[in-house]
All heavy atoms as a GROMACS GRO file, in nm:
protein
  574
    1MET      N    1   0.610  -0.255   1.014
    1MET     CA    2   0.689  -0.334   0.923
    1MET      C    3   0.724  -0.248   0.801
    1MET      O    4   0.642  -0.168   0.756
    1MET     CB    5   0.611  -0.458   0.880
    1MET     CG    6   0.673  -0.531   0.763
    1MET     SD    7   0.586  -0.680   0.720
    1MET     CE    8   0.699  -0.794   0.794
    2VAL      N    9   0.842  -0.267   0.749
    2VAL     CA   10   0.886  -0.195   0.630
    2VAL      C   11   0.901  -0.295   0.515
    2VAL      O   12   0.964  -0.399   0.530
    2VAL     CB   13   1.020  -0.123   0.654
    2VAL    CG1   14   1.068  -0.056   0.527
    2VAL    CG2   15   1.006  -0.020   0.766
    3ILE      N   16   0.841  -0.262   0.401
    3ILE     CA   17   0.850  -0.343   0.279
    3ILE      C   18   0.920  -0.258   0.174
    3ILE      O   19   0.872  -0.149   0.142
    3ILE     CB   20   0.711  -0.387   0.231
    3ILE    CG1   21   0.640  -0.467   0.339
    3ILE    CG2   22   0.723  -0.467   0.101
    3ILE    CD1   23   0.494  -0.493   0.309
    4GLU      N   24   1.030  -0.307   0.123
    4GLU     CA   25   1.106  -0.233   0.022
    4GLU      C   26   1.042  -0.251  -0.116
    4GLU      O   27   1.005  -0.362  -0.154
    4GLU     CB   28   1.251  -0.280   0.018
    4GLU     CG   29   1.329  -0.253   0.144
    4GLU     CD   30   1.354  -0.106   0.169
    4GLU    OE1   31   1.368  -0.028   0.072
    4GLU    OE2   32   1.362  -0.068   0.288
    5LEU      N   33   1.030  -0.142  -0.189
    5LEU     CA   34   0.986  -0.141  -0.329
    5LEU      C   35   1.102  -0.093  -0.415
    5LEU      O   36   1.191  -0.024  -0.364
    5LEU     CB   37   0.869  -0.044  -0.350
    5LEU     CG   38   0.737  -0.070  -0.281
    5LEU    CD1   39   0.645   0.049  -0.301
    5LEU    CD2   40   0.675  -0.195  -0.336
    6LYS      N   41   1.099  -0.121  -0.543
    6LYS     CA   42   1.207  -0.069  -0.627
    6LYS      C   43   1.197   0.083  -0.642
    6LYS      O   44   1.295   0.149  -0.669
    6LYS     CB   45   1.210  -0.138  -0.763
    6LYS     CG   46   1.085  -0.123  -0.845
    6LYS     CD   47   1.099  -0.202  -0.974
    6LYS     CE   48   0.967  -0.205  -1.048
    6LYS     NZ   49   0.969  -0.294  -1.161
    7SER      N   50   1.079   0.140  -0.615
    7SER     CA   51   1.061   0.285  -0.626
    7SER      C   52   1.050   0.355  -0.492
    7SER      O   53   1.025   0.474  -0.486
    7SER     CB   54   0.937   0.315  -0.710
    7SER     OG   55   0.823   0.256  -0.650
    8GLY      N   56   1.070   0.282  -0.381
    8GLY     CA   57   1.060   0.343  -0.249
    8GLY      C   58   1.038   0.238  -0.143
    8GLY      O   59   1.093   0.129  -0.149
    9LYS      N   60   0.953   0.270  -0.044
    9LYS     CA   61   0.924   0.173   0.060
    9LYS      C   62   0.784   0.194   0.117
    9LYS      O   63   0.726   0.302   0.107
    9LYS     CB   64   1.027   0.177   0.172
    9LYS     CG   65   1.036   0.308   0.246
    9LYS     CD   66   1.147   0.299   0.349
    9LYS     CE   67   1.185   0.435   0.400
    9LYS     NZ   68   1.295   0.430   0.493
   10ILE      N   69   0.731   0.085   0.173
   10ILE     CA   70   0.600   0.087   0.237
   10ILE      C   71   0.622   0.065   0.386
   10ILE      O   72   0.694  -0.027   0.426
   10ILE     CB   73   0.510  -0.026   0.183
   10ILE    CG1   74   0.488  -0.010   0.033
   10ILE    CG2   75   0.377  -0.028   0.258
   10ILE    CD1   76   0.418  -0.128  -0.030
   11ILE      N   77   0.562   0.150   0.466
   11ILE     CA   78   0.564   0.134   0.610
   11ILE      C   79   0.420   0.102   0.649
   11ILE      O   80   0.329   0.180   0.623
   11ILE     CB   81   0.614   0.262   0.680
   11ILE    CG1   82   0.753   0.296   0.628
   11ILE    CG2   83   0.613   0.243   0.832
   11ILE    CD1   84   0.799   0.436   0.660
   12VAL      N   85   0.400  -0.016   0.709
   12VAL     CA   86   0.264  -0.062   0.735
   12VAL      C   87   0.251  -0.110   0.879
   12VAL      O   88   0.342  -0.172   0.933
   12VAL     CB   89   0.221  -0.171   0.634
   12VAL    CG1   90   0.310  -0.292   0.644
   12VAL    CG2   91   0.077  -0.209   0.650
   13THR      N   92   0.138  -0.075   0.941
   13THR     CA   93   0.102  -0.127   1.073
   13THR      C   94  -0.037  -0.189   1.060
   13THR      O   95  -0.096  -0.187   0.953
   13THR     CB   96   0.097  -0.015   1.179
   13THR    OG1   97  -0.013   0.071   1.152
   13THR    CG2   98   0.227   0.064   1.182
   14ALA      N   99  -0.089  -0.237   1.168
   14ALA     CA  100  -0.223  -0.297   1.166
   14ALA      C  101  -0.331  -0.192   1.142
   14ALA      O  102  -0.444  -0.227   1.109
   14ALA     CB  103  -0.249  -0.369   1.297
   15HIS      N  104  -0.297  -0.064   1.153
   15HIS     CA  105  -0.397   0.042   1.143
   15HIS      C  106  -0.383   0.134   1.023
   15HIS      O  107  -0.478   0.204   0.986
   15HIS     CB  108  -0.394   0.128   1.269
   15HIS     CG  109  -0.407   0.048   1.394
   15HIS    ND1  110  -0.524  -0.013   1.432
   15HIS    CD2  111  -0.315   0.015   1.488
   15HIS    CE1  112  -0.506  -0.078   1.545
   15HIS    NE2  113  -0.379  -0.064   1.580
   16GLU      N  114  -0.263   0.138   0.962
   16GLU     CA  115  -0.242   0.233   0.853
   16GLU      C  116  -0.129   0.188   0.761
   16GLU      O  117  -0.052   0.100   0.793
   16GLU     CB  118  -0.211   0.372   0.908
   16GLU     CG  119  -0.081   0.380   0.984
   16GLU     CD  120  -0.057   0.514   1.048
   16GLU    OE1  121  -0.129   0.610   1.018
   16GLU    OE2  122   0.036   0.523   1.129
   17ILE      N  123  -0.122   0.256   0.647
   17ILE     CA  124  -0.017   0.229   0.548
   17ILE      C  125   0.040   0.364   0.503
   17ILE      O  126  -0.033   0.460   0.483
   17ILE     CB  127  -0.072   0.148   0.428
   17ILE    CG1  128   0.038   0.112   0.330
   17ILE    CG2  129  -0.185   0.220   0.360
   17ILE    CD1  130  -0.005   0.012   0.224
   18LEU      N  131   0.172   0.369   0.492
   18LEU     CA  132   0.242   0.488   0.447
   18LEU      C  133   0.338   0.444   0.337
   18LEU      O  134   0.419   0.352   0.358
   18LEU     CB  135   0.320   0.551   0.562
   18LEU     CG  136   0.401   0.675   0.531
   18LEU    CD1  137   0.307   0.793   0.508
   18LEU    CD2  138   0.497   0.705   0.644
   19ILE      N  139   0.328   0.505   0.221
   19ILE     CA  140   0.414   0.470   0.108
   19ILE      C  141   0.499   0.591   0.075
   19ILE      O  142   0.446   0.700   0.050
   19ILE     CB  143   0.331   0.426  -0.015
   19ILE    CG1  144   0.246   0.305   0.022
   19ILE    CG2  145   0.423   0.397  -0.133
   19ILE    CD1  146   0.149   0.263  -0.086
   20ARG      N  147   0.631   0.572   0.076
   20ARG     CA  148   0.724   0.680   0.042
   20ARG      C  149   0.794   0.644  -0.088
   20ARG      O  150   0.866   0.545  -0.095
   20ARG     CB  151   0.826   0.698   0.154
   20ARG     CG  152   0.764   0.751   0.279
   20ARG     CD  153   0.869   0.790   0.378
   20ARG     NE  154   0.803   0.849   0.493
   20ARG     CZ  155   0.856   0.859   0.612
   20ARG    NH1  156   0.978   0.815   0.632
   20ARG    NH2  157   0.790   0.914   0.710
   21LEU      N  158   0.770   0.725  -0.189
   21LEU     CA  159   0.832   0.704  -0.319
   21LEU      C  160   0.953   0.794  -0.334
   21LEU      O  161   0.948   0.913  -0.300
   21LEU     CB  162   0.731   0.732  -0.430
   21LEU     CG  163   0.605   0.646  -0.426
   21LEU    CD1  164   0.508   0.688  -0.536
   21LEU    CD2  165   0.639   0.499  -0.439
   22GLU      N  166   1.062   0.737  -0.382
   22GLU     CA  167   1.185   0.813  -0.400
   22GLU      C  168   1.184   0.885  -0.533
   22GLU      O  169   1.104   0.857  -0.620
   22GLU     CB  170   1.305   0.719  -0.391
   22GLU     CG  171   1.318   0.655  -0.255
   22GLU     CD  172   1.434   0.559  -0.246
   22GLU    OE1  173   1.506   0.541  -0.345
   22GLU    OE2  174   1.451   0.501  -0.138
   23GLY      N  175   1.273   0.978  -0.548
   23GLY     CA  176   1.282   1.057  -0.670
   23GLY      C  177   1.280   1.204  -0.635
   23GLY      O  178   1.277   1.244  -0.518
   24ALA      N  179   1.280   1.286  -0.736
   24ALA     CA  180   1.285   1.431  -0.715
   24ALA      C  181   1.165   1.484  -0.638
   24ALA      O  182   1.177   1.577  -0.558
   24ALA     CB  183   1.296   1.502  -0.850
   25SER      N  184   1.050   1.424  -0.656
   25SER     CA  185   0.927   1.474  -0.592
   25SER      C  186   0.908   1.425  -0.449
   25SER      O  187   0.835   1.486  -0.372
   25SER     CB  188   0.805   1.433  -0.674
   25SER     OG  189   0.810   1.491  -0.801
   26ARG      N  190   0.970   1.313  -0.412
   26ARG     CA  191   0.955   1.257  -0.277
   26ARG      C  192   0.808   1.248  -0.236
   26ARG      O  193   0.763   1.307  -0.140
   26ARG     CB  194   1.031   1.340  -0.175
   26ARG     CG  195   1.178   1.340  -0.190
   26ARG     CD  196   1.232   1.218  -0.126
   26ARG     NE  197   1.378   1.220  -0.130
   26ARG     CZ  198   1.450   1.126  -0.080
   26ARG    NH1  199   1.392   1.025  -0.022
   26ARG    NH2  200   1.578   1.130  -0.088
   27ILE      N  201   0.731   1.171  -0.307
   27ILE     CA  202   0.587   1.156  -0.284
   27ILE      C  203   0.562   1.065  -0.165
   27ILE      O  204   0.625   0.960  -0.152
   27ILE     CB  205   0.519   1.100  -0.410
   27ILE    CG1  206   0.536   1.199  -0.525
   27ILE    CG2  207   0.372   1.070  -0.384
   27ILE    CD1  208   0.496   1.143  -0.659
   28THR      N  209   0.467   1.103  -0.080
   28THR     CA  210   0.426   1.022   0.033
   28THR      C  211   0.275   1.002   0.025
   28THR      O  212   0.200   1.097   0.010
   28THR     CB  213   0.462   1.089   0.167
   28THR    OG1  214   0.603   1.108   0.172
   28THR    CG2  215   0.418   1.004   0.285
   29LEU      N  216   0.232   0.876   0.033
   29LEU     CA  217   0.090   0.841   0.032
   29LEU      C  218   0.055   0.779   0.167
   29LEU      O  219   0.130   0.696   0.217
   29LEU     CB  220   0.061   0.741  -0.080
   29LEU     CG  221   0.105   0.781  -0.220
   29LEU    CD1  222   0.093   0.663  -0.315
   29LEU    CD2  223   0.024   0.898  -0.270
   30HIS      N  224  -0.058   0.818   0.222
   30HIS     CA  225  -0.099   0.766   0.353
   30HIS      C  226  -0.246   0.728   0.346
   30HIS      O  227  -0.326   0.794   0.279
   30HIS     CB  228  -0.078   0.875   0.459
   30HIS     CG  229  -0.129   0.834   0.593
   30HIS    ND1  230  -0.256   0.866   0.635
   30HIS    CD2  231  -0.073   0.764   0.693
   30HIS    CE1  232  -0.273   0.817   0.757
   30HIS    NE2  233  -0.164   0.755   0.795
   31ALA      N  234  -0.283   0.622   0.416
   31ALA     CA  235  -0.424   0.582   0.427
   31ALA      C  236  -0.442   0.498   0.552
   31ALA      O  237  -0.351   0.425   0.593
   31ALA     CB  238  -0.468   0.503   0.304
   32VAL      N  239  -0.560   0.508   0.610
   32VAL     CA  240  -0.595   0.420   0.722
   32VAL      C  241  -0.644   0.288   0.665
   32VAL      O  242  -0.684   0.279   0.549
   32VAL     CB  243  -0.703   0.484   0.813
   32VAL    CG1  244  -0.647   0.608   0.880
   32VAL    CG2  245  -0.829   0.514   0.737
   33ARG      N  246  -0.640   0.185   0.745
   33ARG     CA  247  -0.673   0.050   0.700
   33ARG      C  248  -0.811   0.039   0.636
   33ARG      O  249  -0.829  -0.030   0.535
   33ARG     CB  250  -0.664  -0.046   0.818
   33ARG     CG  251  -0.686  -0.189   0.779
   33ARG     CD  252  -0.679  -0.277   0.898
   33ARG     NE  253  -0.810  -0.338   0.912
   33ARG     CZ  254  -0.852  -0.398   1.019
   33ARG    NH1  255  -0.778  -0.403   1.126
   33ARG    NH2  256  -0.970  -0.452   1.022
   34ASP      N  257  -0.909   0.107   0.690
   34ASP     CA  258  -1.046   0.098   0.638
   34ASP      C  259  -1.061   0.155   0.497
   34ASP      O  260  -1.158   0.124   0.428
   34ASP     CB  261  -1.144   0.167   0.732
   34ASP     CG  262  -1.155   0.095   0.865
   34ASP    OD1  263  -1.118  -0.024   0.871
   34ASP    OD2  264  -1.201   0.158   0.962
   35ALA      N  265  -0.966   0.237   0.453
   35ALA     CA  266  -0.974   0.298   0.320
   35ALA      C  267  -0.893   0.221   0.216
   35ALA      O  268  -0.892   0.258   0.099
   35ALA     CB  269  -0.924   0.443   0.326
   36VAL      N  270  -0.828   0.111   0.256
   36VAL     CA  271  -0.737   0.038   0.167
   36VAL      C  272  -0.802  -0.088   0.111
   36VAL      O  273  -0.866  -0.163   0.183
   36VAL     CB  274  -0.607   0.000   0.242
   36VAL    CG1  275  -0.519  -0.090   0.159
   36VAL    CG2  276  -0.532   0.125   0.283
   37SER      N  277  -0.783  -0.109  -0.020
   37SER     CA  278  -0.822  -0.233  -0.086
   37SER      C  279  -0.698  -0.291  -0.153
   37SER      O  280  -0.615  -0.217  -0.205
   37SER     CB  281  -0.928  -0.207  -0.194
   37SER     OG  282  -1.045  -0.157  -0.138
   38LEU      N  283  -0.687  -0.423  -0.151
   38LEU     CA  284  -0.576  -0.493  -0.216
   38LEU      C  285  -0.632  -0.573  -0.331
   38LEU      O  286  -0.723  -0.653  -0.313
   38LEU     CB  287  -0.506  -0.584  -0.115
   38LEU     CG  288  -0.457  -0.516   0.013
   38LEU    CD1  289  -0.400  -0.619   0.108
   38LEU    CD2  290  -0.356  -0.408  -0.018
   39ILE      N  291  -0.576  -0.553  -0.451
   39ILE     CA  292  -0.628  -0.617  -0.572
   39ILE      C  293  -0.522  -0.713  -0.627
   39ILE      O  294  -0.415  -0.671  -0.670
   39ILE     CB  295  -0.666  -0.512  -0.677
   39ILE    CG1  296  -0.770  -0.416  -0.616
   39ILE    CG2  297  -0.718  -0.578  -0.804
   39ILE    CD1  298  -0.801  -0.297  -0.702
   40SER      N  299  -0.555  -0.841  -0.625
   40SER     CA  300  -0.456  -0.944  -0.661
   40SER      C  301  -0.423  -0.949  -0.809
   40SER      O  302  -0.309  -0.974  -0.845
   40SER     CB  303  -0.503  -1.081  -0.614
   40SER     OG  304  -0.619  -1.120  -0.683
   41GLU      N  305  -0.520  -0.931  -0.896
   41GLU     CA  306  -0.496  -0.944  -1.040
   41GLU      C  307  -0.390  -0.848  -1.091
   41GLU      O  308  -0.318  -0.878  -1.185
   41GLU     CB  309  -0.625  -0.924  -1.118
   41GLU     CG  310  -0.726  -1.032  -1.094
   41GLU     CD  311  -0.856  -1.007  -1.169
   41GLU    OE1  312  -0.858  -0.925  -1.262
   41GLU    OE2  313  -0.955  -1.071  -1.132
   42ALA      N  314  -0.382  -0.730  -1.029
   42ALA     CA  315  -0.287  -0.629  -1.074
   42ALA      C  316  -0.178  -0.600  -0.972
   42ALA      O  317  -0.095  -0.511  -0.994
   42ALA     CB  318  -0.362  -0.500  -1.106
   43ASN      N  319  -0.176  -0.672  -0.858
   43ASN     CA  320  -0.082  -0.643  -0.749
   43ASN      C  321  -0.086  -0.496  -0.711
   43ASN      O  322   0.016  -0.427  -0.707
   43ASN     CB  323   0.062  -0.682  -0.786
   43ASN     CG  324   0.084  -0.830  -0.784
   43ASN    OD1  325   0.013  -0.903  -0.716
   43ASN    ND2  326   0.181  -0.875  -0.860
   44MET      N  327  -0.206  -0.446  -0.682
   44MET     CA  328  -0.223  -0.304  -0.653
   44MET      C  329  -0.279  -0.281  -0.514
   44MET      O  330  -0.358  -0.360  -0.463
   44MET     CB  331  -0.316  -0.240  -0.755
   44MET     CG  332  -0.256  -0.234  -0.893
   44MET     SD  333  -0.346  -0.126  -1.003
   44MET     CE  334  -0.289   0.032  -0.942
   45VAL      N  335  -0.238  -0.169  -0.458
   45VAL     CA  336  -0.297  -0.115  -0.336
   45VAL      C  337  -0.378   0.006  -0.379
   45VAL      O  338  -0.327   0.094  -0.448
   45VAL     CB  339  -0.189  -0.072  -0.234
   45VAL    CG1  340  -0.253  -0.010  -0.111
   45VAL    CG2  341  -0.099  -0.187  -0.199
   46VAL      N  342  -0.504   0.010  -0.339
   46VAL     CA  343  -0.592   0.122  -0.374
   46VAL      C  344  -0.645   0.181  -0.245
   46VAL      O  345  -0.692   0.109  -0.158
   46VAL     CB  346  -0.710   0.073  -0.462
   46VAL    CG1  347  -0.804   0.187  -0.492
   46VAL    CG2  348  -0.659   0.010  -0.590
   47ALA      N  349  -0.637   0.313  -0.233
   47ALA     CA  350  -0.693   0.383  -0.118
   47ALA      C  351  -0.807   0.469  -0.169
   47ALA      O  352  -0.790   0.548  -0.262
   47ALA     CB  353  -0.588   0.469  -0.050
   48HIS      N  354  -0.922   0.452  -0.108
   48HIS     CA  355  -1.039   0.528  -0.150
   48HIS      C  356  -1.118   0.563  -0.024
   48HIS      O  357  -1.183   0.479   0.035
   48HIS     CB  358  -1.124   0.446  -0.246
   48HIS     CG  359  -1.232   0.525  -0.308
   48HIS    ND1  360  -1.357   0.536  -0.253
   48HIS    CD2  361  -1.233   0.599  -0.422
   48HIS    CE1  362  -1.432   0.613  -0.330
   48HIS    NE2  363  -1.359   0.652  -0.432
   49GLY      N  364  -1.107   0.687   0.016
   49GLY     CA  365  -1.178   0.736   0.134
   49GLY      C  366  -1.258   0.858   0.098
   49GLY      O  367  -1.271   0.894  -0.019
   50SER      N  368  -1.310   0.925   0.198
   50SER     CA  369  -1.395   1.041   0.173
   50SER      C  370  -1.321   1.152   0.098
   50SER      O  371  -1.379   1.220   0.016
   50SER     CB  372  -1.451   1.095   0.305
   50SER     OG  373  -1.345   1.133   0.391
   51GLU      N  374  -1.194   1.169   0.127
   51GLU     CA  375  -1.115   1.272   0.059
   51GLU      C  376  -0.984   1.219   0.003
   51GLU      O  377  -0.894   1.295  -0.026
   51GLU     CB  378  -1.088   1.387   0.155
   51GLU     CG  379  -1.215   1.457   0.199
   51GLU     CD  380  -1.186   1.573   0.291
   51GLU    OE1  381  -1.073   1.621   0.294
   51GLU    OE2  382  -1.280   1.616   0.360
   52THR      N  383  -0.976   1.087  -0.013
   52THR     CA  384  -0.852   1.025  -0.059
   52THR      C  385  -0.880   0.930  -0.173
   52THR      O  386  -0.971   0.847  -0.165
   52THR     CB  387  -0.788   0.943   0.055
   52THR    OG1  388  -0.763   1.028   0.165
   52THR    CG2  389  -0.661   0.877   0.011
   53LYS      N  390  -0.801   0.942  -0.280
   53LYS     CA  391  -0.806   0.846  -0.391
   53LYS      C  392  -0.666   0.834  -0.448
   53LYS      O  393  -0.613   0.931  -0.501
   53LYS     CB  394  -0.902   0.891  -0.500
   53LYS     CG  395  -1.046   0.888  -0.461
   53LYS     CD  396  -1.134   0.930  -0.578
   53LYS     CE  397  -1.278   0.939  -0.532
   53LYS     NZ  398  -1.365   0.984  -0.639
   54TRP      N  399  -0.607   0.717  -0.434
   54TRP     CA  400  -0.478   0.690  -0.496
   54TRP      C  401  -0.460   0.540  -0.510
   54TRP      O  402  -0.528   0.462  -0.446
   54TRP     CB  403  -0.361   0.753  -0.420
   54TRP     CG  404  -0.345   0.717  -0.275
   54TRP    CD1  405  -0.383   0.792  -0.168
   54TRP    CD2  406  -0.285   0.599  -0.220
   54TRP    NE1  407  -0.352   0.728  -0.051
   54TRP    CE2  408  -0.290   0.610  -0.080
   54TRP    CE3  409  -0.227   0.485  -0.276
   54TRP    CZ2  410  -0.240   0.511   0.004
   54TRP    CZ3  411  -0.178   0.387  -0.192
   54TRP    CH2  412  -0.184   0.401  -0.054
   55SER      N  413  -0.366   0.502  -0.595
   55SER     CA  414  -0.334   0.361  -0.612
   55SER      C  415  -0.187   0.349  -0.650
   55SER      O  416  -0.127   0.443  -0.702
   55SER     CB  417  -0.422   0.297  -0.720
   55SER     OG  418  -0.397   0.356  -0.844
   56ILE      N  419  -0.132   0.231  -0.622
   56ILE     CA  420   0.007   0.205  -0.658
   56ILE      C  421   0.022   0.057  -0.690
   56ILE      O  422  -0.037  -0.029  -0.625
   56ILE     CB  423   0.105   0.247  -0.546
   56ILE    CG1  424   0.250   0.230  -0.591
   56ILE    CG2  425   0.077   0.172  -0.418
   56ILE    CD1  426   0.350   0.297  -0.500
   57LYS      N  427   0.098   0.028  -0.794
   57LYS     CA  428   0.126  -0.110  -0.834
   57LYS      C  429   0.250  -0.158  -0.759
   57LYS      O  430   0.352  -0.090  -0.756
   57LYS     CB  431   0.150  -0.118  -0.984
   57LYS     CG  432   0.172  -0.259  -1.034
   57LYS     CD  433   0.165  -0.264  -1.183
   57LYS     CE  434   0.195  -0.401  -1.239
   57LYS     NZ  435   0.118  -0.510  -1.186
   58LEU      N  436   0.239  -0.274  -0.698
   58LEU     CA  437   0.350  -0.331  -0.624
   58LEU      C  438   0.441  -0.412  -0.717
   58LEU      O  439   0.404  -0.445  -0.829
   58LEU     CB  440   0.296  -0.421  -0.512
   58LEU     CG  441   0.205  -0.352  -0.411
   58LEU    CD1  442   0.152  -0.452  -0.311
   58LEU    CD2  443   0.277  -0.239  -0.341
   59ASP      N  444   0.559  -0.446  -0.668
   59ASP     CA  445   0.656  -0.520  -0.747
   59ASP      C  446   0.616  -0.666  -0.768
   59ASP      O  447   0.645  -0.723  -0.873
   59ASP     CB  448   0.794  -0.516  -0.681
   59ASP     CG  449   0.850  -0.375  -0.669
   59ASP    OD1  450   0.810  -0.287  -0.748
   59ASP    OD2  451   0.933  -0.353  -0.579
   60ASN      N  452   0.552  -0.727  -0.666
   60ASN     CA  453   0.519  -0.869  -0.677
   60ASN      C  454   0.404  -0.907  -0.582
   60ASN      O  455   0.365  -0.829  -0.495
   60ASN     CB  456   0.642  -0.956  -0.650
   60ASN     CG  457   0.704  -0.928  -0.516
   60ASN    OD1  458   0.639  -0.938  -0.412
   60ASN    ND2  459   0.832  -0.891  -0.516
   61ALA      N  460   0.354  -1.028  -0.598
   61ALA     CA  461   0.241  -1.077  -0.520
   61ALA      C  462   0.278  -1.100  -0.373
   61ALA      O  463   0.192  -1.089  -0.286
   61ALA     CB  464   0.187  -1.206  -0.581
   62GLN      N  465   0.404  -1.129  -0.345
   62GLN     CA  466   0.447  -1.150  -0.207
   62GLN      C  467   0.429  -1.022  -0.125
   62GLN      O  468   0.389  -1.027  -0.009
   62GLN     CB  469   0.592  -1.197  -0.201
   62GLN     CG  470   0.643  -1.220  -0.059
   62GLN     CD  471   0.560  -1.322   0.018
   62GLN    OE1  472   0.525  -1.426  -0.036
   62GLN    NE2  473   0.529  -1.291   0.142
   63GLN      N  474   0.457  -0.907  -0.184
   63GLN     CA  475   0.436  -0.780  -0.114
   63GLN      C  476   0.289  -0.761  -0.080
   63GLN      O  477   0.255  -0.716   0.029
   63GLN     CB  478   0.487  -0.664  -0.200
   63GLN     CG  479   0.636  -0.664  -0.218
   63GLN     CD  480   0.684  -0.568  -0.323
   63GLN    OE1  481   0.613  -0.535  -0.418
   63GLN    NE2  482   0.807  -0.522  -0.309
   64LEU      N  483   0.202  -0.798  -0.172
   64LEU     CA  484   0.058  -0.787  -0.150
   64LEU      C  485   0.014  -0.879  -0.036
   64LEU      O  486  -0.064  -0.839   0.051
   64LEU     CB  487  -0.016  -0.821  -0.279
   64LEU     CG  488  -0.162  -0.782  -0.288
   64LEU    CD1  489  -0.176  -0.631  -0.294
   64LEU    CD2  490  -0.226  -0.844  -0.409
   65GLN      N  491   0.066  -1.001  -0.034
   65GLN     CA  492   0.035  -1.097   0.073
   65GLN      C  493   0.081  -1.044   0.209
   65GLN      O  494   0.010  -1.056   0.309
   65GLN     CB  495   0.100  -1.232   0.045
   65GLN     CG  496   0.041  -1.308  -0.070
   65GLN     CD  497  -0.099  -1.357  -0.040
   65GLN    OE1  498  -0.135  -1.382   0.075
   65GLN    NE2  499  -0.180  -1.369  -0.143
   66THR      N  500   0.200  -0.988   0.213
   66THR     CA  501   0.253  -0.933   0.337
   66THR      C  502   0.166  -0.819   0.388
   66THR      O  503   0.134  -0.811   0.507
   66THR     CB  504   0.399  -0.885   0.318
   66THR    OG1  505   0.478  -0.994   0.271
   66THR    CG2  506   0.456  -0.831   0.447
   67LEU      N  507   0.125  -0.730   0.299
   67LEU     CA  508   0.035  -0.620   0.337
   67LEU      C  509  -0.096  -0.674   0.393
   67LEU      O  510  -0.146  -0.624   0.494
   67LEU     CB  511   0.007  -0.529   0.218
   67LEU     CG  512   0.118  -0.435   0.177
   67LEU    CD1  513   0.079  -0.359   0.051
   67LEU    CD2  514   0.151  -0.338   0.289
   68ALA      N  515  -0.151  -0.774   0.328
   68ALA     CA  516  -0.277  -0.833   0.374
   68ALA      C  517  -0.263  -0.890   0.516
   68ALA      O  518  -0.352  -0.873   0.599
   68ALA     CB  519  -0.325  -0.940   0.278
   69GLN      N  520  -0.152  -0.955   0.542
   69GLN     CA  521  -0.129  -1.013   0.674
   69GLN      C  522  -0.115  -0.906   0.781
   69GLN      O  523  -0.174  -0.916   0.888
   69GLN     CB  524  -0.005  -1.101   0.672
   69GLN     CG  525  -0.022  -1.228   0.594
   69GLN     CD  526   0.108  -1.306   0.580
   69GLN    OE1  527   0.215  -1.257   0.613
   69GLN    NE2  528   0.098  -1.427   0.529
   70VAL      N  529  -0.037  -0.803   0.753
   70VAL     CA  530  -0.013  -0.698   0.853
   70VAL      C  531  -0.139  -0.615   0.876
   70VAL      O  532  -0.175  -0.585   0.990
   70VAL     CB  533   0.105  -0.609   0.813
   70VAL    CG1  534   0.121  -0.493   0.912
   70VAL    CG2  535   0.234  -0.690   0.807
   71LEU      N  536  -0.207  -0.578   0.768
   71LEU     CA  537  -0.328  -0.497   0.780
   71LEU      C  538  -0.448  -0.578   0.831
   71LEU      O  539  -0.544  -0.522   0.881
   71LEU     CB  540  -0.366  -0.434   0.645
   71LEU     CG  541  -0.275  -0.321   0.596
   71LEU    CD1  542  -0.313  -0.285   0.452
   71LEU    CD2  543  -0.288  -0.200   0.686
   72GLY      N  544  -0.442  -0.708   0.812
   72GLY     CA  545  -0.554  -0.794   0.851
   72GLY      C  546  -0.674  -0.776   0.762
   72GLY      O  547  -0.788  -0.775   0.807
   73CYS      N  548  -0.649  -0.761   0.630
   73CYS     CA  549  -0.760  -0.744   0.536
   73CYS      C  550  -0.749  -0.847   0.424
   73CYS      O  551  -0.645  -0.909   0.405
   73CYS     CB  552  -0.764  -0.602   0.481
   73CYS     SG  553  -0.621  -0.552   0.387
   74ASP      N  554  -0.859  -0.863   0.352
   74ASP     CA  555  -0.865  -0.959   0.243
   74ASP      C  556  -0.808  -0.901   0.115
   74ASP      O  557  -0.805  -0.779   0.095
   74ASP     CB  558  -1.010  -1.002   0.218
   74ASP     CG  559  -1.068  -1.076   0.336
   74ASP    OD1  560  -0.991  -1.143   0.406
   74ASP    OD2  561  -1.189  -1.065   0.358
   75ILE      N  562  -0.769  -0.989   0.024
   75ILE     CA  563  -0.726  -0.951  -0.109
   75ILE      C  564  -0.840  -0.979  -0.204
   75ILE      O  565  -0.892  -1.090  -0.206
   75ILE     CB  566  -0.599  -1.028  -0.152
   75ILE    CG1  567  -0.484  -0.998  -0.055
   75ILE    CG2  568  -0.560  -0.993  -0.295
   75ILE    CD1  569  -0.360  -1.081  -0.081
   76ALA      N  570  -0.876  -0.880  -0.282
   76ALA     CA  571  -0.986  -0.896  -0.378
   76ALA      C  572  -0.933  -0.954  -0.508
   76ALA      O  573  -0.822  -0.938  -0.546
   76ALA     CB  574  -1.052  -0.763  -0.406
   0.00000   0.00000   0.00000
């Protein structure tokens, strides 16, 4: 599934998440489902794994809900 952001897009499956940010740098963030946390108070996706640490603020709560449904994980 593809979720559009104002700064890029999120490509999400039941197993992983890929975030592509537009701009001069063309940043790509990737994480497997087990490394992802969804935080409702700030509408954030946080990835924290053995060698991965990143976070991104989403545009709205609906995007967070959609991610939770596709990934099959809870929102903290």
